[in-house]
N, C-alpha and C positions, 0 to 999 in steps of 0.2 A: 431612336430606340422604340420598337413597337410595344404595345401594351402588355402582352404576355411576358416578354423578356423583362420588362420593367418590374412587373409584379413579382416574378421569381427572384429577381435580384434584390428587391427590397425585402422580400420574405427571408432570404438567406442572410441579409445583414441583421435582421431581427434575431434569427436563430443563433448567429455567432455572438451577438450581445448577450443573449440568454446563457449561452455556453460559458461565457467569460464571467458574467456577474453572479450566476448561481453559486459557484464555489466560493467566490470572494464574499458574497453575502453571508454564507455560513461561517466562513473563517473569521469575519469581523462581528459575528453575533447578530446580524440583521435578519437572517433567515433561519428557520428550523432545518434540521438535517433532511427530513423527508421532503420538504419544500425544495431545498437545493438539489437533491437527487432527482426530484421530479422535473426540475428545470433542465438539468443535463439530459435526462431521458427524452424530454420533449424536443430538445435541440437535435438529438440523435435521430429520432423518428422523423422530425421535420425535414432533416437533411436527406434522409432516404426518400421521402415523398417528393422533395424538390428534384432530386436526381431522376426519379421516375417521370416527373412532369416534363423535365427537359428532354428526356428520350422520346416521350410521346409527342412533344411539340416539334422536335426535329423530324420525326417520322411523318407527321401530318404535313409539315412544310414540304417534305420531299415528295410525298404522294400528290399533293395539290400544286406543286411547283411554286410555292410561295417563298418569298425572301424572309430571312431572319436576321436579327441583330446578333451576328455570331460573336462579336466581342463581348456583349453583355452576357450571353449564355456561357461563354467560356469562363468568364469571371465568376458567374453564379455556380458553375460546376466545380470550380476549384474551391470556392467557399463551402460548398456542400460536402466536399470530401474531407474537410478539416474535422468536423465532429465525428465522422465515420472513422477516420484514421485514429482519432484520439480514443474513441469509445470501444471500437470493435475488439482490439486486443484485450481490453479489460473484461469484456463480456466473455470472450473465449477462455480467458484465464479463470474467470469465476466458475465456469462450468467444468474445469479440469482439476480443481482443488476442493478439499472438504470444507464445509461451512463452519470452520472453527477459527478462533482468533487468539488462542492461548497456547503457545508452543514452548516446550522445554526439552532440554537434553536429558532430564531425569524425571519422567512422569511419576515414578514411585516416591520421589522425595523432591518436589519442585523447589527451587530457590525462592525465598520470600523477599518481598520488598519492605523497606523501612521508611526511608525519607520520602519516597514517591507516594506513599499511601495518602498523605494529606492532599497532594496535588490531584489525586483521582477522586476527590470527595464527590464531585458531581458527574463522574464518568458513567456512561450507560452500562459498561461492563464492570463486574466486580473482579476481585482477585482470587476467588475460589476456583481451584482447578477442577473443571467439570461444570456442568450447568444442569438446568431442568431437563434437558433432553438427553444428556450424555453423562455417564459416570466417568470418574477418572480412568477406569479401565477402558472404556469406549474411546476416550480421547487418546490414550496411549496406543490403542490398536490403529486408529486413524493415522497417527503420526508415523508409526512403524510402516504402514502401507504406503503413504504418500511422501514422507520425508525421512527415508532411511539414513540419510547422511547426518541428521540431527542427533548427535550422540555425545556422551561425556568425553571430555578431552583429558588425557593423562600425559603429564610432562615431567621430566626429571629436573624440576626447578623447585626452589623454595617458594613458599607462599608469597613472600614479599616480592621476589623477582617476577613471579607469574602475574601478580597484581600490577606491577609496574608495566609489564608488556601489555597487559589487558587495557590499562589506561591509554597507552600509546595507540592501540588498535581502535578503541572507541573514539579517540580524537581524530584519527585518520578517517574514520567512517562519518565524520561530521555530525556526531551525536552531541546533544547537550549533556554534559556531565553534571549530574545532580548531587552525587555523593561518591567520594572515593575514600574508602576506609581499609587500608592495607592490613591494619592490625586485626580486623575482623574478616579480612579476605572478601570484602563485598564492595562492588562498584555498581552504581545505579545511573542510568542515563535515559534520555528521552529523544525519540526521533519524531520530526514533524514533516508531514508531506507538503510538497510545494503547492499543490493545486487547492485542495480543500483545507489544508492545515490540520489534518488528522494527526493525532498523537498516539504513538506506541511507546510503551515503557519497557526497558531492558534492565535486567539485573544479572550480574556476573558473580558467581560464588566460587571462591578458591579455598580449598581445604587440603590439609596435609594428610598424607597416607604413607607412612614410612619415609623414604627419602624422595618421594614424588609429590607433585601437586595435582589434585583432582579438580578440574574446572567444569562447572555446570552453568548453564544460562537459561534464562526464561524471558520471552518477549511477548507482551500482552497488549492488544489494542484497547483503547478507551471506548471506542464506539464501533458498532457494526458486528453482525453475526459472523460474517466471513471476512478474512483479512486479505483475500486474493493471493495468499501464499507469501506475503511480504515478511511476516515474522520469521518464518522458516528460512527465507532467503537471507534475512539479516543475521540470524544465528550462524548459518553456513558461511557467510562472508567473514564473520568474526573468527570462526574456527580456522578458516583457510589463512587469513592474515596473521593470526596468532602463530600458527604452525610455521609460516614463512619466517616471521621475525625470530621465533625461538630457534629455528634451525640455523639462522644467520649469526646467532650469538656464539 
């Protein structure tokens, strides 16, 4: 293995270690959020630089008719693609969604949390709908523009029956059920991401209106200005699954 190939390979091993340990460090409380995000960003940039270095090295070897350790470079290239494949879709998604993290089917009367409030005592984000940069009306406008499918669900079911189906859906979505209160028509749950261990909280509110049940949801991230669209996706998944189960009854 020549020196250049060895350097690139060792460098990429270090970048993959950083990519793996940064999220785990945050998840287990060893690293602060910005430090962990900085580590992941460094691994992404480092991988791009490694790929560029490999291209340059191959071109120089081709021009000067030098031999290369092709096996080492192939391994290094594959390793360099891992952070790019992991991070690039996230970066693209971040640029295509609004920088908000509080999504609800009813911006004019968002469902409120009860049991989860205590769990969010140290969360970076509060539970006020709207923030210093956006009024509730601004938030509602962004939702309507980017997430038109996030809307109140009306079903010809009793509150108890709708709450029961909602509980089944939340379980099927692999969310941690925090509180299920059919009498109050309220269910609360928490979603935890695999990589960083980020937590988003979801509340389902079921109310009677005549002989129908009105279902509203709200999903809020505990950290981060932007949720990369995951809260809206979570609500849309719930609405679709609930509709499927309700239609099957």
